[in-house]
N, C-alpha and C positions, 0 to 999 in steps of 0.2 A: 290352677283349678281350685285349690283350697282357698285362695284369696277371694276368688269370685263367689264361692259358696258362703264364706263368712260375711262378705259384703251384702249378699242377698239376704242372709239370715238377719243381719243387723237392720237392714232396710225393712224387712218383714216385721221385725219386733217393734220398730218405731212406728210403722204404719198401723200395725195391729193395736198399738196403745192408743192411737188417735180414734180408732173405730169404737163405737159404743159396745160395751161388753154385754153379751146376752147371758141368760141363765143356763142355756144348754151347752155352751162351749166354754172351755177353760183355756185362757190364753196366757202364756208366760210373758211377763212384761218386766224388764229390768228397771223401768222408770216407775216412780211412785204414782199411785192412782190419784187422779184429780177428783176433787169433790164437786158434785153438782148439787144445786139447791133442791132439785126435784126428788133425788133418790137418797139424800142424806138427812137423817133426823136433825132437828135444831140443836140438840145438846152436843152431838158429834161435830156439827159445824162450828159451834161456839168454841169447843175445845181446840179445833183446828186453827181458828183465827187467833186464838191466844198464843199458839206456838209458832205462828208465822213471823218472819223477820220484818215484814213491812207493816207499819202501823199507820192507818189513815185516820185523821181526826177531822171531823166536820164541825163547823161552827155556823151559827145562824146570825152572825154579826152583820149589821147593816153597813158597817164601815167599808167593807170590801165590795159591796154590790155597786155596780156601775149602771147609772141611769142614762140612757141615750139622750133623752130630752135635756137633762142637766148638762151633759157634755156639750151638746149643740148650743145651749144658751151661754155657757162659759166661753166657747169659741166665738160666738157672735159678739159678746161683750168685748172680748179682747180685740177682735177685728175692728169693731167700732171705735175702740180707743186708739188705734193706729192713725197717726196723722198723715203720713206720706205713703199711701197705699200703692201707687205705681212703683215706687222704689222697692217695696217689700215684694211685690210680684216679680219685678225684674231680678232681684237677688234670688228668689226662690227658683225661677226659671233658669237662671245662671247656674245655681247649684245642681239642678237636675241635669243640665247639659254637661257640667263638669264631671259628675258621677258617670254619665254615659260615656264620655270621652275617655275617662280613666279606665273604665271597664274594657273599652275597645283597645286601648294601648296595652293593657295587661294581657288581654287575649292574644294580641299580635306578638308580644314579647314571649309569651308562653309557647307559641307555636314554633319559635326558632329552636333548633335542636339542643344546643349546649347552654343557651342563655339562662333558662330557669335555674339550672344547677349553679351557675356562676352567681346569679343574684341571691340564691340561697346561701352560698358561701360568704358573700358580702354581708348579708344580714346577720349571719352567725358571727362574723368578725366584728361587726359594729356592736352586737350585743355583748360579746366578750370584752370589747374595749369599754363599753358603758359600765359594765359590772366592775371592771378593774378600776376605772376612773372615779365612779361615784358611789358604788355600793360596798366595796370590799373594805375600805378603811374608814375610820370614824371621821377624819377630817374631810374626806370626800362626801360622806353623807351629810355633814353639816353644811358644806358648800352647796349641795343640791337642794337642801331645804331652804337655805337663804335665797337661792335663785328662784325657787318655786314661789316663795312668799313675795318676792319682788314682782314677779309676773302677775300674781293674784292682785297685788296693790295697783298695778298698772291697769289691769282689766277693770277693777272696781272703781278706779278713778280716785283713790284715796291718796295717791302719791303726789 
């Protein structure tokens, strides 16, 4: 009975804090009062914003603004520069089908009772092996960086 009473008192205190306070009633609230723009003088609001932990900085820079027309013109120029358009469409469609198929397979595997936990253990085991093999020792890190650089050169075509 005491637990139910304390729970209802806590719920009442939380709910009463969310209700707008009137001048006629005094409500005990363990939570700090929220400031509203209509009832708080500007000076008090300014002091409150200085003491808050979150600082928001606005800028009027044109660098971050995104113009839809500019975006469409850039995309149109890039599409016009593509020589083999049917191949690009085919690859794009294939990528969408592959993502859909992978999502279906993952959903099916996830519905099997023990298989998700086993896959999680396999992933943790592989992560542990990778850390031990490539990240823990200096020679492994050096080997990993040379492998990554070789792959970058193959992709860029400079090798």
